[in-house]
C-alpha positions, 0 to 999 in steps of 0.5 A: 481563311477565305478572301472575298474579292469583288470586281465591279465596273467603274461607275461615275459618282452619283453626283458626277456632272454626267451631262454637259450637253443640253437642248434649251428651247431646242437650241444646243447649249454646252455647260462645263463646271470648273473649280478655281479656288486655288487658281488651278481652273480644274474641270469638275469631276463630281459635284461633291468636289465643288469649291468656293471658287467654282464657275460654269462656262456656258456656250450658246450659239453666239454667246459664251458665259462664265457664271460664278457659283452661288451659295444657295442652300440645297442646289448647285447654281451659278449666276452673274445676276443677269443669267442663272444656271442651276442644277436642282435637277441635273437632267433638266437644269434651270436656265434664266435671263433677266431682261433689261426691264426686269422681265425673267425669261426662262429656257426649258432645258433637257440633257442631250441623250448620251451615246455612251461615251465619257467626257461629254461627247454626244451625238 
């Protein structure tokens, strides 16, 4: 009888929200997703854990947004109908603003390179 034991390094989920720091049109943006279906305000560990009460907190230079989850099929997105934050591409999220006259302003966003630390710490 033989037993095979495999030891592998701990890897984050393939769908983990690994990037929380972004540059959108060259400006720093922080985005953190929370679950809140049961009123627990739990920080999201993996996208597959997203619940019906989820929301994203987006921190800009002079503005902080709290956007509720949408239920669009095939994407992880949040909107208050004025702002939209969507993770169709997790390294390049979609960030849009509907301006007063109905014009849509889209910001080009890229994940900030990680310095290897966990928990959203970036240099």
